[in-house]
C-alpha positions as CSV (number, residue, x, y, z in Angstrom):
1,M,9.9,6.0,63.1
2,N,12.2,3.1,62.4
3,I,14.6,2.9,59.5
4,I,12.2,0.7,57.4
5,S,9.3,3.1,57.9
6,K,11.5,6.0,57.0
7,S,12.6,4.2,53.9
8,V,9.1,3.5,52.8
9,A,7.9,7.0,53.5
10,L,10.9,8.4,51.5
11,T,10.2,6.1,48.6
12,S,6.5,7.1,48.5
13,L,7.5,10.8,48.6
14,C,9.9,10.3,45.7
15,L,7.3,8.4,43.6
16,F,4.7,11.1,44.3
17,L,7.1,13.9,43.3
18,L,8.1,11.9,40.1
19,A,4.5,11.4,39.1
20,S,3.7,15.0,39.7
21,C,6.6,16.2,37.7
22,K,5.7,13.8,34.9
23,K,2.1,14.9,34.8
24,N,3.1,18.5,34.7
25,N,6.1,18.1,32.5
26,D,4.3,19.6,29.5
27,P,0.7,20.5,30.2
28,K,0.5,21.9,26.6
29,T,0.5,18.4,25.0
30,E,-1.8,15.4,24.7
31,T,-1.3,12.0,23.3
32,L,-2.3,10.7,19.9
33,T,-2.5,6.9,19.7
34,L,-2.4,4.9,16.5
35,N,-3.9,1.4,16.3
36,I,-3.4,0.6,12.6
37,T,-3.0,-2.9,11.0
38,G,-2.0,-4.0,7.5
39,L,1.0,-1.7,7.0
40,E,4.3,-3.1,5.7
41,D,8.0,-2.4,5.9
42,L,8.8,0.5,3.5
43,G,12.5,-0.2,3.5
44,A,15.3,2.3,4.2
45,N,14.2,5.0,1.9
46,A,10.7,5.8,3.1
47,R,8.7,6.3,6.2
48,Y,5.1,6.7,7.3
49,E,4.0,10.1,8.6
50,G,0.8,11.1,10.4
51,W,-1.0,14.4,10.0
52,I,-3.9,16.1,11.7
53,M,-6.0,18.6,9.9
54,V,-6.3,21.8,11.9
55,N,-8.3,24.7,10.5
56,G,-7.8,23.1,7.0
57,A,-4.0,22.8,7.3
58,P,-1.9,19.7,7.9
59,V,0.1,19.4,11.1
60,S,2.6,16.6,11.3
61,T,2.2,14.2,14.2
62,G,5.5,12.4,13.6
63,R,7.1,9.7,11.5
64,F,7.4,6.0,12.1
65,S,8.5,2.8,10.4
66,V,7.0,-0.7,10.3
67,N,8.9,-4.0,10.7
68,A,8.6,-7.2,8.7
69,T,5.7,-8.4,11.0
70,G,3.7,-5.2,10.6
71,Q,4.6,-3.7,14.0
72,L,4.8,0.1,14.2
73,S,8.0,1.5,15.6
74,Q,6.0,4.1,17.5
75,T,2.3,4.2,18.3
76,T,1.9,7.2,20.6
77,F,2.8,10.8,19.8
78,D,2.8,13.9,22.0
79,I,0.9,16.6,20.1
80,N,0.1,20.3,21.0
81,K,-3.0,20.2,23.1
82,D,-4.9,22.9,21.3
83,Q,-4.0,21.6,17.9
84,L,-5.1,18.1,18.7
85,K,-8.3,19.3,20.3
86,N,-9.2,21.2,17.1
87,A,-8.2,18.5,14.7
88,T,-11.0,17.4,12.3
89,A,-9.2,14.5,10.6
90,F,-6.1,12.3,10.5
91,V,-4.2,11.4,7.4
92,L,-1.4,8.9,6.9
93,T,1.2,9.5,4.1
94,I,4.3,7.8,2.8
95,E,7.3,10.1,2.8
96,P,10.8,9.8,1.3
97,F,13.5,9.3,3.9
98,P,15.3,11.6,4.4
99,D,12.8,14.3,3.5
100,A,13.5,18.0,3.5
101,N,9.9,18.9,2.5
102,P,7.8,19.9,5.5
103,A,4.5,19.4,3.6
104,P,2.7,16.0,3.2
105,S,3.4,14.0,0.0
106,D,0.8,13.1,-2.5
107,Q,1.0,9.5,-1.3
108,K,-1.9,9.6,1.1
109,L,-2.7,6.1,2.2
110,L,-5.2,6.3,5.0
111,A,-7.5,9.0,6.4
112,G,-10.4,9.4,8.8
113,D,-12.5,12.1,10.3
114,F,-12.6,12.6,14.1
115,S,-15.9,11.7,15.8
116,G,-15.4,12.6,19.4
117,N,-11.8,11.5,20.2
118,T,-11.6,8.7,17.6
119,A,-11.0,8.6,13.9
120,I,-11.6,5.4,11.9
121,T,-9.0,5.4,9.1
122,T,-9.6,3.8,5.7
123,I,-8.2,4.0,2.1
124,G,-11.7,5.0,1.0
125,H,-11.7,8.4,2.7
126,P,-11.7,11.3,0.2
127,A,-8.4,12.5,1.7
128,A,-6.8,9.2,1.0
129,L,-7.3,7.0,-2.2
130,N,-11.0,7.9,-2.2
131,T,-12.1,4.4,-3.2
132,T,-12.6,1.0,-1.6
133,F,-12.3,-0.8,-5.0
134,A,-15.7,-2.4,-4.3
135,T,-16.6,-2.2,-8.0
136,A,-13.2,-3.2,-9.3
137,T,-13.3,-6.2,-11.6
138,G,-10.6,-7.9,-13.7
139,K,-10.0,-10.5,-16.4
140,Y,-6.8,-11.8,-18.0
141,V,-5.6,-14.3,-20.6
142,L,-2.4,-16.2,-21.0
143,A,-0.8,-15.5,-24.4
144,T,2.4,-14.3,-26.0
145,P,1.3,-11.8,-28.8
146,T,4.9,-10.4,-29.0
147,T,6.4,-13.6,-30.3
148,A,5.6,-15.7,-33.4
149,S,6.1,-19.0,-31.5
150,L,3.1,-21.1,-30.5
151,A,5.2,-23.0,-28.0
152,D,5.4,-20.3,-25.4
153,E,1.8,-19.1,-25.1
154,L,1.6,-19.8,-21.4
155,S,4.6,-17.4,-20.8
156,G,2.6,-14.2,-21.1
157,V,-0.2,-12.5,-19.1
158,W,-2.5,-9.8,-20.5
159,F,-5.2,-8.0,-18.6
160,L,-7.8,-8.2,-21.3
161,S,-10.8,-10.2,-22.3
162,L,-11.3,-12.5,-25.3
163,M,-14.9,-13.4,-24.4
164,T,-16.2,-11.7,-27.6
165,G,-13.5,-13.4,-29.8
166,S,-11.5,-10.2,-30.0
167,P,-9.4,-8.4,-27.4
168,T,-11.5,-6.0,-25.3
169,V,-11.0,-4.2,-22.0
170,G,-10.3,-6.7,-19.1
171,L,-10.0,-4.3,-16.2
172,S,-12.5,-2.0,-14.5
173,L,-10.7,0.1,-12.0
174,P,-11.3,3.5,-10.4
175,A,-9.2,6.4,-11.3
176,L,-6.4,7.0,-8.7
177,P,-5.5,10.3,-7.1
178,T,-2.1,12.0,-7.7
179,G,0.7,10.0,-6.1
180,W,-0.5,6.5,-7.2
181,R,-0.2,4.1,-10.1
182,Y,-1.5,0.7,-11.0
183,E,0.9,-2.2,-11.6
184,G,0.5,-5.7,-12.9
185,W,2.4,-8.7,-11.6
186,A,2.9,-12.4,-12.3
187,L,4.3,-14.8,-9.7
188,I,7.1,-16.7,-11.4
189,A,9.1,-19.4,-9.5
190,G,7.9,-17.7,-6.3
191,K,9.1,-14.3,-7.4
192,P,6.8,-11.4,-8.3
193,V,7.7,-10.0,-11.7
194,T,6.2,-6.8,-13.0
195,T,4.1,-6.5,-16.1
196,G,4.4,-2.7,-15.9
197,T,2.7,0.3,-14.4
198,F,-0.3,2.0,-15.9
199,T,-3.1,4.5,-15.4
200,S,-5.3,3.6,-18.3
201,V,-6.8,0.1,-18.8
202,T,-7.1,0.8,-22.6
203,G,-3.5,1.3,-23.4
204,T,-0.1,-0.3,-23.1
205,D,1.6,0.0,-19.8
206,A,4.8,2.0,-19.0
207,A,7.4,-0.7,-19.9
208,A,7.9,-4.0,-21.7
209,P,11.3,-5.2,-20.6
210,Y,10.6,-8.9,-21.0
211,S,8.4,-9.0,-24.2
212,G,9.3,-10.1,-27.7
213,T,9.8,-8.0,-30.8
214,L,6.3,-8.1,-32.2
215,G,3.6,-5.5,-31.5
216,A,1.6,-5.8,-28.3
217,P,-2.1,-5.3,-27.8
218,P,-3.2,-1.9,-26.4
219,F,-3.8,-3.2,-22.9
220,P,-1.6,-3.8,-19.8
221,G,0.3,-7.0,-19.8
222,E,3.7,-8.6,-20.6
223,D,5.3,-11.6,-22.4
224,F,8.1,-13.1,-20.3
225,I,10.4,-14.0,-23.2
226,M,13.8,-12.3,-22.6
227,N,15.9,-10.6,-19.9
228,A,14.7,-12.9,-17.1
229,P,15.4,-11.6,-13.6
230,A,17.7,-13.6,-11.3
231,G,16.0,-16.8,-10.1
232,T,13.7,-17.1,-13.1
233,T,14.0,-18.7,-16.6
234,F,12.1,-17.4,-19.7
235,P,10.1,-18.5,-21.5
236,T,8.1,-20.0,-18.6
237,N,4.8,-21.5,-17.8
238,L,2.6,-19.3,-15.6
239,S,0.3,-22.2,-14.6
240,G,-0.2,-22.5,-10.9
241,G,1.1,-18.9,-10.3
242,L,-0.6,-15.7,-9.5
243,A,-1.8,-12.7,-11.5
244,V,-2.1,-9.5,-9.4
245,I,-3.0,-5.9,-9.9
246,S,-1.4,-3.6,-7.2
247,V,-1.6,0.1,-6.4
248,E,1.9,1.5,-6.1
249,P,3.2,4.8,-4.7
250,F,4.4,7.2,-7.4
251,P,7.3,7.7,-7.3
252,D,7.8,4.2,-6.0
253,N,10.0,3.4,-3.1
254,S,10.5,-0.3,-3.9
255,P,10.7,-2.7,-6.9
256,A,8.4,-5.2,-5.0
257,P,4.6,-5.1,-5.0
258,F,3.1,-2.6,-2.6
259,L,0.6,-3.8,0.1
260,L,-2.5,-2.6,-1.8
261,K,-3.5,-5.4,-4.2
262,P,-7.1,-4.8,-5.1
263,L,-7.3,-7.6,-7.7
264,A,-5.7,-11.1,-7.6
265,A,-6.2,-14.5,-9.2
266,N,-4.8,-17.9,-8.8
267,I,-3.8,-19.1,-12.3
268,P,-5.2,-22.6,-12.9
269,N,-2.8,-25.5,-13.1
270,P,-2.7,-26.5,-15.8
271,A,-3.9,-23.3,-17.4
272,M,-5.0,-22.8,-21.0
273,D,-3.8,-20.1,-23.4
274,H,-6.3,-17.6,-24.9
275,V,-8.9,-18.5,-22.3
276,T,-10.4,-15.6,-20.3
277,Y,-10.0,-16.0,-16.6
278,N,-11.5,-13.8,-13.8
279,M,-9.8,-11.9,-11.0
280,T,-11.3,-11.3,-7.6
281,L,-11.4,-8.5,-5.2
282,N,-8.6,-8.7,-2.5
283,A,-9.9,-6.4,0.2
284,A,-7.9,-8.3,2.8
285,S,-4.8,-6.4,1.5
286,F,-6.2,-3.0,2.6
287,P,-4.9,-1.5,5.9
288,T,-7.2,0.0,8.4
289,G,-7.3,1.2,12.0
290,T,-8.2,3.8,14.5
291,V,-6.6,6.9,15.8
292,T,-7.5,8.2,19.3
293,R,-6.6,11.5,21.1
294,N,-6.6,11.8,24.9
C-alpha cells in the first residue's frame, strides 16, 4: 500500500470513528426542531422558551432569542428521548431574562398538539391565547373630549362608535388569558404612541399621560395634547397615520407595540373628526409554525 492509499484509508477510518462516536455520544436524547415564523426581537430583558407537555407537566426544551429579521438564535434542541417520545404538546412562552423561576410564565404565545412527530403551533390553541381573533371587530373616532378647544379635534383617537349619535362600544374583542393585556396605539410622525392598556372595552384604559384636563368617555382612547414624547409635537393631526389594537405581554418587556396586532386601520387623509371609522382584522401579525421531533 503506497503512502497515498494509507492516508486515504486512515482518513476514512477516522471519519468512521468520529461518526460512530457522534451517533452514540448520547443515545438518551433526540432532536426537537422549531420552524416558527413571525416572532420578533424581545430585547435584552426577555427570551422565548419552549416546553413539551409530558404526563401533564411542562418540561423545558430550551431558550432562544430572535434577531431583527425574525431569525431564531437556535432551532434544534437535544431533549431526553423518553420525554420527547411521550410529549403530547409543545408550548412557547415569553420569559424574563435572567429568570430564576423554573416554571413557565403566564405569557404563553404559541402551542400545538403532537400528531405523530409534528405539532402545528398557533396562538389559537387552548394552551396559548385560546383565540384566533376571527370575530374581533373595531371602530374608532377622532376627537378630543378632554379639551375645550375645537381646533385640536384630530389630535385624539377613541375606540368607540358614534353611529347612534352617542358614544357606544367600539371594540369587540375576546377575553385574554392571564399574562396578556390589550393596548391601543396611534402612529404619530412615524412613532407608535400608546393610548393605554386595557382589559375592558367599556371602561377607561390604564393611563392618560397625554390627555387634557376634562373628563374622558368610558372607553379606551387618548387625546394627544400634552407631554409629547421625543420626536412628536402635540397637539397633532392623526390624518394619514395608523390606529392599532395590540396584545401585549403582562408584565410588558418593552414600551413598543408587541407583534400581536389583531386590529388595525389606516386613518384617512384628510380625516374628519367625530366620524366613526372601521378597523380590520390583521391576522398577518400572528406567528405560526411547526415543531418536529426525530
